[in-house]
N, C-alpha and C positions, 0 to 999 in steps of 0.2 A: 504494500500500500504506500501511497505517497502523501507526505505531509505538506504543510503543517496541519495539525488537528484543527477541525472546524467546530465551532459551537456558537450558540446564541449568547445574548447578554447574560451576565451573572446576576440574575434577579431572583428575588424570593417570590414565588408564585405557587398557587394551589392548582394551577393548570399547567400541564406539561405536554409538549408535542414531541413525539419520537419518530424520526424518519429512518431511512435505511443507511445512507452514507452520503457524503458530499460528492458532487460532480466536479469536473475539472474547472469549471468557471467559479465554483464556490471557493476553491483553494486560491484563485487569483484575487478575489475580492474579500476573502476571509469572513464569510458569513453564510449560514445555511439558507437553502432555498433562495438563492440570489439570481437565478437565471430563468430560463423558460418554464421549468416546473414550478418555480416559486411564483411566477406571474399568475399561473393558473391557480395554484393553491391560495394565494392571497385574494384572487377574484372570488373564490368560494367564500372566504371569510367576509369580504365586503358585502356579500349578499345577506349576511346576518349582522350587518352594521359595525364591522370592525375593519379598519383599513390596515395596511401593512405596518405602518409606523406604530399604531396603537398595539397591534399584535406583538411585534418584536419587543415593545417596551413592557408588555404585561404577561406574556406567556413564556415560560422557560422552554427553550428549544434545544433538543438533544438528538442523538442518533444512536443506532445500534453500533456503528463503526464511525470513528471520528475523522479518519483520513480517507483520501480518495483511493478507491480500489484499482483504478486504471481501466483501460478499455478492455472489452471482451475480445478475446482472440478467436477468430474463425479462420478457416482455410478456404482457399480458392484453388480449384484444380485447373491447371493449364496443361497443355501437352508437354511443355518443357520443365515445369516446376510446380511445387506446391508452396505458395507463399502465404504466411499468416497476414491477415488484415484485421484492423480494429473496426469493430462494429458495436456501438453502444457501450455503456458502462458495465464493467464486470460486477457480478453479485459477490459480496464478501463471502469467503468460505467459512466453514464451521470453526476452524482454528482462529481465524481473524476475529470472528464474532466473540469467541471465548476470551481472547486476549483483551478485547475492548470492554467486556461485560462488567469488569470491576468499576469502571468509571460510571456507567449507567446505574448500576446497583447503588453506588455511593450517592449519586444525585437523588435517586428515589428515596433513599434513607434520610438524606438531609431535608428534602422538600416535603416529603409525605403528601404528595399531591392528592387532591380530591377527585381530579379528572385527568386522565391521560388520553391524548389524541394520538392514535397510532396511524401512521401514514404509509401505506403500501404493504404488500403481502409479507415481505421479509420481516418488517417490524411487527406486524400482527402475529406471525408465527413464532416469535420469540416469547410470546405471552399466552398463546392459545393455539391449539392445533386446528388449522383451517385448510380445507382443500380448495374451496371456491370463495371468492369475495362475497358473493351473495349470501353466504352463511352468517356474516357478521356486519356488513355495511348496512346502515339504517336501523341498527339496534344498539342498545346499551348493554354492556356486559359488566359484571363485577368480578374483579380479580383480587387475589391476595399475593403480595410480593413481600417477602421477609416479614411476615406477620402484619403487614400494612394492607388494609383493604381500600380499594378505590374503584371508581367507575371508569370504564373505557368506552370511548366512541371511536370506531375505526373509519378511516377514509381510504379510498383507492389512491394509488400513487398518481400524482398529477403530471407524469411524464407525457410528453407529446407523442411518444411511441404507443401509449395505451389508449385504445378506443373504448375501454370498459365504461368510463363515466359519461360517454357521449351516446351510448346505445342502451337499449332496455335489456335487462332490468336495472343496469347501472345508473342510468340517469335518474330514475325514480328513487332508487335506494340512496344515492348521494343526496338528493333533496331531503329525504327522511333523516339522514345523518346530520345534515346541517340544521334542520329544525330541532333535533334533539340537543345539539350543541347550544343553540340559541336559548333554549329553555332551561338548560342545566344550571343549578344554583351556583356552582363555581364559576361558570362563564358569566352569569349575571353579576357576580361580585366584581369581576374585572371592569365592569362599566360604571361601578359606583365611584 
C-alpha cells in the first residue's frame, strides 16, 4: 500500500463514517472522499440537508485501510506478450485489513459512536456478513464492537464504476438509507 495514511479531521463525534481505503487522488490532497466518489457521496448527504463542509466538520471519517492500495492489476493477452495493466483501485487484502484494524478499533473505542455509516461492501463486510447490498442498504442494523453497541446504516460505494445506486432496487434502497440517516437521533444532534 502507498502512503501517506489518509483520515478525516480529528473531531469528537457520535457519528462515524467508515469507507474502504483512499484512492490515488485522496493521497494527493490528503483527505478522504476528495474526488469523484466523494462528489457523489456528498451529493447524497446534501439531499438530507448537510453539505460537504458541514459533514467533514461534524462526522468522524475513517476507513478500513488508511493508505492507498494501488491499482488493480489485470493482464492483457497479445500475440507477443502478456503485459499487466492497471484497471481501477485494488481491494485491500485480508492481511492489509488486519494490519490496519488496530487503528479503526482504537477510534471506535475512543469515540463510542452512536451511529456508524458504512460505505461500500468491503466496509460493510468487516462488521457483518453480507452477500448482496440489498440485504443491508435501506435498513438499520445494531452491532456490538468491543462491548460497545451502536446503530449502523450502510450505503453503497459511490464509485463511478458502480451502477448499483442508479438502478433498482439500489436507487430505492439508497433513498431509504438516506431517510433513515436523516431521522437518526445522532444525525439530528449534528445539526443542533
